[in-house]
N, C-alpha and C positions, 0 to 999 in steps of 0.2 A: 857235631863234626865241625872242626875249624881247619880250613886250609888257608894259610896266610898267603895273600895275593900280592904279587909284585906290582908296584904302581909308580907312577910319576906324579909328583905334587908340586904345584906352582901357584903363586898368587895369594891373595887374602880376600876375605869377605865371606859371604854365605857359601857353604860347601856345595860343590857341583861335581858329580861323579859321571865319568864318561865310560861307556861299556861297548866294546867292539863286537863284531860278528864272528860266526863260526870260522875257525881256521885263521883268523886274523890276530892282531896283537895291539897293544896300547898305542903304538906309534901311528896307527890309523888316524888318530886325532891330532897329530902334529900340525896340520895346516890351520887348525883353529885354536890350538892350545894357548899360544901367546896372547892372542886377542881376548880370549875368555879370562885368562889369568890377570888381565888388567882390572877386572871387576869382581872376580870370584876366587875362592879357594878351590882350585881345580885339581881333581884326582882322576887321572887316566889309568885304568886298571887292566891288567892281564887276567882274564878269567882262569879258573882252575883248569889245568891241562892245556893251556894255550899260552903263547908267548913264553915268558920265563917263569910262570907260576906252575907249581907242581900239580899233578892230577889228583883227583879224589882217590881214596883207597878203593880197591876193587869191589869192596862190599857196598860202596855208596852208589846211588843212582844219579845219573846226569839229567834229572828232571828239574822242573821249575821250582819246586819246593826246596831242593838242595841248593840251587843257585841263589835263591832269595835268602835262605837261612845263612849261607856262607857269606854273602855280601853284607848282610846286616851284622854278622859277627865281626867282619872286618871294619865296618863303620865304627863299631865300638872301639876297636883297636886304634883307629885313626882319630878318635875323639870327636866324632860327628854323629848326629842323629837326624833322621828324616832329611837327607840332602835333596837338592834338585838332582834329577837323574836324566841322562841323555843316553840313548842307545841306538845302535845301527844293526839291522837284520836280527840275528839271534839276540844281540844286546838290546834292540828295540823291544822285543817281546819280554825280555827280563825287566826292562824299565817299566813297561806297562804292568807286569805282574807285581813289581814293587809298589807301584801306585795303587793297584787294586787292594793290596794288603795294608795300606795306610802307612807304608814305610818310606814314602817320598813326599816332598813338598810340592813338586811339579814334575811332569813327565814330558819329555820330547822324544818321540820315537821316529827314527828315520828308516823308511822301508822296513817296518817290523815284520818278523815272521809271525805266523799264527792266523793269517787271513787268506788261506789258500782256497782257490777253486780247484776242481778235480784235475784239469789239465795243467794249471799253474803248479800244483804240487808235484806232478811228474816232471815238469820242466825244471823246477827248482832243484829237486834232489838229483836229477840227472846231471845238471851243470855243476853242482857242488861236488859230486863224486868224480866227475871228469877233472875238475880242478885239483882235487886231492891226488888222483892218479898221476896227473902231469907233474906234480911236485915230487914224485918219487924217482925222477930222473937222478942220475949220479950228481953229486955236488958240483963236480967240474963242469958238467953240462949246464946246470942251472946258472953257474957263474958266467959261463961263456954267453949264454942267452941274454943275461942281464946286461952285458956289456955292449949289446947291439941294439940300435934303435928299434929295429923290427921285432927283436925278441921282447923288448919292454912293452911294445904295443900289443904283441900277441898275448903276453902274460896278463895284461890288465884289460883286455878288450871286453870281457864279460862283466867287469866290475866298475869301470870308469868310462866316461866319454873323453877324458884327457889323460890317458896313461902315459903320454909322452912327457908329462910334467915330472915324472919320477926319475930320480937318478939311478945309476946302475947299482949303487950300494943299497938304496931303498928297495928296489925290486928284488935283489938277491936276499936281503934280510926278510922280506915278506915270504919269499919262496921257501927259505929255510924254516920259518915259523910254521908254514903250512905243512912242510915235509915232516917236521918232528913233533907237531902237537899231539899229545897223548889222549886228548879228549874228543877227537873228531868223530870216530865211529860210534862211541858211546852216546854222544850227543845226537848224531843222525838217527840212531835207533829209537831214541826217545822222541825225536821230533817228527817222525813219519806221520803220526796220527795227531800231532798237537794242533790245537786251535785255541785262540784267545777268546774267552767267554766272560771275562771279568767286567766289573763296573768301577769307574773311578770318580772320586769326589774332589779331586785336585785339578788345577789347570793342566790340561793335556793337549799337546799338539802332535798330530800324526802327519809327517811330511814325506812325500814320495817322489823320487826321481822319475821324470816322464820318460826317460830312456833306460830305465832299469830292465835288465834282461834276466836277472836272477830271480827277483820277486817282481813280476811285471806290474806296471802302473795300474793295470786293470784291477789288481788286488785292492787298490785304495777304495774302490766302490764297496767291497765287502766290509772294509774297516769303517766306512761311513755308515753302513747299515747297523753294525754292531755297536758303534760308539758315536751316536748322533750328536752328543753333547760336546765331543772333542772338537778342537779347531783343526780342520783338515787343509793342508797346504800342498800345492803342486810345486815341484822343484824343476823349473824348465831346464832342459838340456843337461840334466844330471843323471848319472848312472846309479848303480846299486850302492856304492860307497861315495856319497856326494861331497864329502869334506874336501876332496882334492879338486872336484869339478867347479865348485863355487863356494870357497871358504867364507867369503863375506856374507853370502846369503845364509849359510848354515849358522854362522855366529848370530846373525840377526834373528833368525827363527828361534834359536835357543833363548836369546835375551828377551824377545817378545813374550815367550811363554813364562819366563820368570817374572817379568813385569806384571803379568796377569795375577800372579800370586800376591804381589804387593797391593794391587787394586782390590782384590778380594778381601784382604786383611783390612784395608782402609774402609771398605763398605761395611 
């Protein structure tokens, strides 16, 4: 199965693939894209059924095997092999799965899914479903909310600590992406019982926003238990999608992970 993925590509150097979370789109990476493109061949991708990428056929499953297979097929189309991968939320889990399958040179996972406690799991899926339902307002209402400062704060309160940094057009675009994404429910169904249990032999960083309310910071303790050899980083004053909250810190975390790949090769 090959679903060609819409993507933005900038820069030159070693390939670096950026993977967004559920209901989001590749523009989530805009705050760090230019900085990373100064050193790497950066590809920010819309996952199948999200952003501008078409959904999988109804016969296909929205599980991790499908996500990893489809991404690696697209890697071949883009002329890359074993890129560095960075993901947020669902994208973080996919990045870890790619690393566990030997399909990535390094992995940076920002608040990755797959490390749920019992209560955290309920909180996460309740908030995600609430976000999805809120996006089903009429387009005119979504546009009107995005034009008001309080509306932008309300829309981003569960995702960022600094939702006020978004423009009206950016908030409206994110709302439409969440409203129209065809892969949301099929991903939720597969994600309800998902847990990451893999092992990685490549440089891996798991970074967690200390103010994350979608996947609470307490989940990082579970990640540390399951992946004790990974580098674990707290992201102070960052929410679930930390790229807007501290883009300089996120770029530095990614660059530090990639640098460990070079150190490993030199050793």
